[in-house]
C-alpha positions, 0 to 999 in steps of 0.5 A, a space after each residue: 525491521 523497516 516500517 512501510 506506511 500505506 495511505 489510500 484515499 477514495 470517494 465515499 460513494 466508492 466504498 462498496 467498490 473498494 470492499 468488493 475489490 478487496 475481496 477480489 484482490 485478497 484472493 488473487 494477491 494475498 499478503 506474502 509472509 515477509 510482510 507483517 502488519 505493525 498496526 491495524 488497518 483503519 479507515 478515516 472520514 475526511 473532508 474529501 472522502 475516506 482515507 485508509 491507513 496502516 503500517 507494515 513491517 518487513 526485514 531489511 532484506 525483504 524491503 524491495 519485495 514489500 514495496 513491489 507487493 504494495 505497488 502491484 496490489 494498490 495499483 489494482 485498486 487505482 486502475 479499477 476504482 475512479 478516484 482511488 489514490 495511494 501513497 507508499 512511504 518508508 521509515 526515514 530512519 533506514 537507508 532503504 527507506 530513504 531510497 524512496 525519496 524522489 523516486 517513482 515507485 515503478 522503479 521498485 517493481 520486480 520483473 515477473 
């Protein structure tokens, strides 16, 4: 299993927008069965706003599909909500995780 860490940040005043977008995205783009939550999603209060964070697991053979999914899903938020940013990271203990170093995440998009 490879762990994928997701971090998102957004302004406090955008929290209602993020909640509404979540409902929209969840219906249109639900989690595929190859991605399993490893830790519950949590939202944190920070000096600059809110931070959401969670870890997910995928089989090594599903790594590219997992990254592709998160890039597409989180881009939907970033394009719709001013100030929304995200980060996708993978466990350094895996060769596929190390592949993310120095790469633009768009390189992991699978053509539709």
